[in-house]
C-alpha positions as CSV (number, residue, x, y, z in Angstrom):
1,M,0.0,0.1,0.0
2,N,1.4,3.3,-1.2
3,A,-1.0,5.7,0.4
4,A,-4.5,6.0,1.9
5,A,-6.9,8.6,2.7
6,V,-10.6,8.8,3.9
7,I,-13.2,10.8,1.9
8,H,-16.9,10.9,2.2
9,V,-19.3,10.0,-0.5
10,R,-22.9,10.8,-0.1
11,G,-22.3,11.0,3.6
12,R,-20.5,7.7,4.0
13,A,-16.9,7.3,4.6
14,H,-14.7,5.6,2.0
15,V,-10.9,4.7,1.9
16,V,-9.1,5.8,-1.2
17,A,-6.0,3.5,-1.4
18,I,-3.1,3.4,-3.8
19,A,-1.4,0.0,-4.3
20,S,1.9,-0.1,-6.2
21,G,3.0,-3.0,-8.3
22,S,6.1,-3.8,-10.4
23,V,4.3,-2.9,-13.6
24,S,1.2,-0.9,-12.6
25,D,-0.5,0.8,-9.7
26,A,-4.0,0.3,-8.6
27,I,-6.7,2.8,-7.2
28,H,-9.0,1.2,-4.8
29,I,-12.1,3.0,-3.1
30,L,-13.6,1.0,-0.3
31,D,-16.7,1.7,1.7
32,I,-15.8,1.4,5.3
33,A,-19.2,0.6,6.5
34,T,-19.7,-2.5,4.3
35,G,-16.2,-3.3,3.4
36,R,-17.1,-3.6,-0.2
37,T,-14.9,-2.2,-3.0
38,A,-16.8,0.6,-4.7
39,F,-14.3,1.2,-7.4
40,T,-11.0,-0.4,-8.6
41,R,-8.7,0.6,-11.6
42,S,-5.3,-0.6,-12.6
43,L,-3.1,1.8,-14.6
44,P,0.3,1.1,-16.2
45,E,1.6,4.4,-14.5
46,T,2.7,5.5,-11.1
47,V,-0.2,7.0,-9.2
48,T,0.5,9.3,-6.4
49,L,-2.3,10.5,-3.8
50,E,-1.8,14.2,-3.8
51,S,-4.6,15.2,-1.3
52,A,-8.0,14.2,0.0
53,E,-10.7,16.4,1.3
54,G,-14.4,16.0,1.7
55,D,-15.8,13.9,-1.3
56,R,-12.6,14.3,-3.5
57,A,-9.3,12.7,-3.9
58,I,-6.5,14.4,-6.1
59,L,-4.3,11.7,-7.8
60,R,-1.3,12.4,-10.0
61,T,0.0,9.8,-12.4
62,T,3.5,9.6,-14.0
63,S,4.0,7.5,-17.2
64,H,6.8,4.8,-16.9
65,T,7.5,5.3,-20.5
66,N,7.0,9.1,-21.3
67,P,8.9,11.6,-19.2
């Protein structure tokens, strides 16, 4: 796990988590109350969690192949 933060979606707490892999990074959004995954996306880039506040998370991606 690279980074994690709590955001609130429609009044419910969710965890935004970034997991790093050797070839790609994954973004996960998990509903804390149910433990269910609300969203997952794997990207062939480095993903950085810049900030999180309220119902928003700001992510930055960096390509492995393009500077």
